[in-house]
C-alpha positions, 0 to 999 in steps of 0.5 A: 071627299076630304078623307079620300084626298088625305088617303092618297097612296103617295102621301102620309099625314096626320089629322088633328081634331080640336073638338069644338074649338072656336074659330079665330074671329069667335075666339076674339069675340069670346076673350077680347084677345087674338088667338095665339093658336090661329096666328101660329098655324096661319104663319106656318109656311105654305099653310092654307086656311079655311072657314066653313059651317057644318050643317049639324054640331054633333061630332059623329055626324059633323066629322062624317060630313066634313071627311066623307061628305056623308049625306046623312041629311038626305038618307038616314039609312046611309048614316056612316058616323065618325069614327066608324064610317060603317067599318068601311074605314078603320082610322089609325087613332093615336090618342085615347080620351073620354069619348074615343077609345083605342086599344094601343093609343096614347093614354089607353091605360087610363081607360082599362074598362074599355075592351081591346076594341075601338069604341065610342062612348055615347053620351049625348047622341041617340041610340038610333044613330049609333045603336051600340051603346057603351059606357066608359068612366069619366076620367080627368087624366092629363091625356091632352096634347097640352101636357108634355108627357102625352105630347112626347108619347104622341111624337113617338107614335107619329114617327112609328111605321103606320099601316094606314096613310092617315093617323088621327089625333082627336083632342078633347081637352078644351071641350071637356075642361072649359065650361062657358057657364063658369066665370073663369072660362076666358082664363081657361080658354086663353091657357088652352090656346097658348098650350095648343099653339106650343104643342102644334108648333112642336108637332109640325116641327118634329114631323118636318124634321123626321120626315114622318109625314107630308102634311098636317090637317088641323081642324075643329068639327063645329063651334064651341056652343057657348049659348052666349049669342042665342039658344042652342036649340033655336029654330032660326038664326041669321046666316054667318051671325055670331049665333051661327058661328057659335054653333056651326062654324069650323076651321081647317088648316092644311099644312104641307110639310114636304115637297111632294107635288101631290100636296099642291093638288090637295090644296087646290082641291080643298080650296074648290071644295070649300067654295061650294059650301051650302048654307044648310043648318040642322039641330038634333032633337034628342027627345024625338031622335030627328034632325030639324032643319033650322030656318036661316035668315039672310038680309036682302040688301035690295029691299032689306026684307028677311028671306026665310028657308022652309023648315023641314024635318028628317026622321032618323029612325 
């Protein structure tokens, strides 16, 4: 649904994914500081902000669910994992990284071992979900929007004529470089937060000035999965708890940058879409290659008794 909205013929835009980045409230919980990034984005003129929970915290499936409402939970044979969507969509990716490789994106030279194809490096996800396993080297080059060289190259890309109406920037810097098991995770997260805030403000200003796009859509795909609030493979969790937010929460900012009337329609439909969010959570069992539905606990204020949802198992073979 969301990708269809973003692909409207009369609109051009860029989707920026900040992989596994914490929501505003979770950032405060983790660092004892307000997020400069979230504050900056929320104050951009006309911005709509959304917070929701993804059924599964696994990027190829979580983004497929966000962008296409993909019902992989109900019918495993219809899985259309991001970024391929079973070749029904070939997104215009502008930034290469250690997980997503494009032949002509920014930083593609740093991944010369990748053939001139669009590919995904499968590190954690089961081959039963994405069967074509391809290995790429782990690189630690400054291929992140936080670096001025990369940002400059991306701005040039954004101003170039696009074949598709929608371009993607999938930012993996914080995801790859911040270890929540390390003692310096707060300092690193705060540093990334300041750099991301600067970079996205610069992108928004550049796009608005050059009229190269009508909007930005900035989002995460799931929580940072720190493990501070409960085990990542837990079978149960409280709806909306810090444990739940740590694993399943994601945010989205819709930032209009032109005055096209279609943007009002998109904003209205996005608001209606997020109001219908359903409380469903799954974990992925890598050993068994199955999706396991978590038991969600919710407080009943009338009798203070915890109500449980039935646990179901869905085989993805």
